[in-house]
C-alpha positions in Angstrom: 42.0 -52.8 25.6 40.4 -51.5 22.4 42.8 -49.2 20.5 41.6 -47.1 17.6 44.4 -45.7 15.4 43.4 -42.2 14.4 46.6 -41.3 12.5 46.9 -40.8 8.8 49.7 -42.2 6.7 52.1 -39.4 5.7 52.2 -40.6 2.1 48.5 -41.0 1.7 47.3 -37.9 3.6 46.0 -34.8 1.8 48.8 -32.2 1.4 47.8 -28.7 2.3 47.9 -26.5 -0.9 51.4 -25.1 -1.3 53.1 -27.5 1.1 55.8 -29.8 -0.2 54.9 -33.4 -1.2 56.4 -36.1 1.0 59.0 -38.3 -0.5 61.2 -41.2 0.7 64.7 -42.1 -0.5 65.8 -45.7 -0.3 69.4 -45.4 0.8 70.3 -49.1 1.2 68.3 -52.1 0.0 68.9 -55.7 1.0 67.4 -56.8 -2.4 70.2 -54.9 -4.1 72.9 -56.6 -2.0 73.1 -54.2 1.0 73.4 -55.5 4.5 70.2 -53.8 5.6 67.3 -51.6 4.5 67.9 -47.9 5.2 65.6 -45.1 4.2 65.5 -41.3 4.4 62.4 -39.2 4.5 61.5 -35.7 3.4 58.1 -34.2 4.3 56.4 -31.1 5.7 56.0 -31.2 9.4 52.3 -30.3 8.9 51.6 -33.2 6.6 49.5 -36.1 7.9 48.6 -36.4 11.5 50.6 -33.7 13.4 50.8 -31.3 16.3 51.0 -27.6 16.0 53.1 -25.9 18.7 52.6 -22.2 19.5 55.6 -21.2 17.5 53.6 -22.0 14.3 51.8 -18.7 14.5 53.2 -17.0 17.7 56.6 -15.4 17.0 58.0 -16.1 20.5 55.8 -19.2 21.2 57.2 -22.4 22.5 58.5 -25.0 20.1 57.5 -28.7 19.8 60.0 -30.1 22.2 58.9 -27.7 24.9 55.2 -28.8 24.9 53.8 -30.2 28.1 53.3 -33.9 27.4 50.4 -34.1 29.9 48.3 -32.3 27.3 48.5 -35.3 24.9 47.6 -38.1 27.3 44.2 -38.3 29.0 40.4 -38.3 28.6 39.0 -36.5 25.6 35.7 -35.8 24.0 35.1 -36.5 20.3 32.4 -34.1 19.2 30.7 -34.3 15.8 30.3 -31.0 14.0 28.6 -30.1 10.7 30.7 -29.2 7.7 31.6 -25.5 7.7 32.4 -23.0 10.4 32.3 -23.8 14.1 31.2 -20.7 15.8 31.1 -19.6 19.5 27.5 -20.7 20.0 28.4 -24.2 18.9 31.2 -24.3 21.5 29.0 -22.9 24.2 26.2 -25.3 23.6 28.2 -28.5 23.1 31.5 -28.4 25.0 31.2 -29.3 28.7 33.0 -27.0 31.2 35.2 -29.9 32.4 36.3 -30.9 28.9 40.1 -30.7 28.7 40.7 -32.3 25.3 38.4 -31.7 22.4 38.5 -33.5 19.1 36.2 -32.3 16.3 34.8 -34.9 13.9 33.6 -33.0 10.8 34.3 -35.2 7.9 37.5 -33.1 7.3 35.4 -30.1 6.4 34.6 -28.5 9.7 36.8 -25.6 10.8 36.9 -22.9 13.5 35.7 -19.4 12.8 37.3 -16.6 14.8 34.4 -16.6 17.3 34.5 -20.4 17.7 38.2 -20.4 18.3 38.1 -17.6 20.8 35.2 -19.3 22.6 37.0 -22.6 22.8 40.3 -21.0 23.8 38.6 -19.3 26.7 37.6 -22.6 28.3 39.6 -25.2 30.2 40.9 -26.9 27.1 44.4 -28.3 27.1 44.3 -29.6 23.5 42.1 -29.2 20.4 42.1 -31.8 17.6 40.4 -32.1 14.2 40.0 -34.5 11.3 40.6 -31.6 9.0 44.2 -30.8 7.9 43.8 -27.5 9.8 41.7 -25.9 12.5 41.2 -23.0 10.1 40.3 -22.9 6.4 42.2 -21.8 3.4 42.4 -18.0 3.5 41.3 -17.7 7.1 44.0 -19.5 9.1 45.4 -16.6 11.2 42.7 -15.9 13.7 41.9 -19.5 14.8 45.5 -20.5 15.1 46.4 -17.4 17.0 43.4 -17.8 19.4 44.5 -21.4 20.3 48.3 -21.1 20.1 48.3 -17.7 21.8 46.6 -19.5 24.7 49.2 -22.2 24.6 46.7 -24.8 23.4 48.4 -27.1 21.0 46.6 -28.4 18.0 46.2 -32.0 16.8 45.4 -31.8 13.1 44.9 -34.3 10.3 43.2 -37.0 12.3 41.4 -40.0 10.8 38.1 -40.3 12.7 36.1 -42.3 10.1 35.7 -45.3 12.4 35.2 -43.2 15.6 31.8 -42.8 17.2 31.4 -39.4 19.0 31.9 -39.7 22.8 34.5 -40.0 25.5 37.8 -41.7 25.0 41.4 -41.9 26.4 43.8 -40.1 24.0 47.5 -40.8 23.5 49.1 -38.6 20.9 52.7 -37.7 21.9 54.7 -35.3 19.8 58.0 -36.5 18.3 61.0 -34.7 19.8 62.4 -32.3 17.3 64.2 -29.3 18.7 63.2 -25.8 17.6 60.4 -26.7 15.2 56.8 -25.3 15.1 55.1 -28.7 14.5 55.8 -32.4 14.8 54.3 -35.7 13.6 52.4 -38.0 16.0 50.9 -41.4 16.1 47.6 -40.7 17.7 45.3 -43.4 19.2 42.1 -43.5 21.2 41.3 -46.1 23.8 37.6 -46.8 24.2 37.6 -49.0 27.3 39.7 -47.0 29.7 37.9 -47.5 33.0 41.2 -48.6 34.5 42.6 -45.1 33.9 40.5 -43.7 36.7 41.6 -40.4 38.2 43.6 -40.6 41.4 
């Protein structure tokens, strides 16, 4: 089984402008005579590789622990997109009707325009992912987030797709279980040789 880790390190990932920087506190250290190593972590839930739940932009949307886990496990399509806006025509021309999980590889610089987000949200997609730290762009986050999250399509953001060739894979990217929050970290992987995962 060939596993490709597509997660970013929380401490090395780009921090979205205005979000708090992650930091770790060493509570106990064996090198200082403590019985064990013990650490505490502070970071924004949208830092690094993470999942946006509908509550992020939808006032009464579901929160992270209520997400359907089936959406985060299964066949996906990694699609390369040029830097800049992804519009509705791009979606219509490149996303197959039977695609359920779409991951955009755009060198961290492709983002959904309003038309692109609405076009994608009107398909059969269960999940949308991106190697950017957001599906939108600074100053234009509202429309794409509301298009996807309003359709209960969770977003997998901040992926590392540098070593991933566009094509079909098996995705595993389960959200951590935090109650009442609008986002959660994930350890996302792709499996490239998943013939044994055939549909029943």
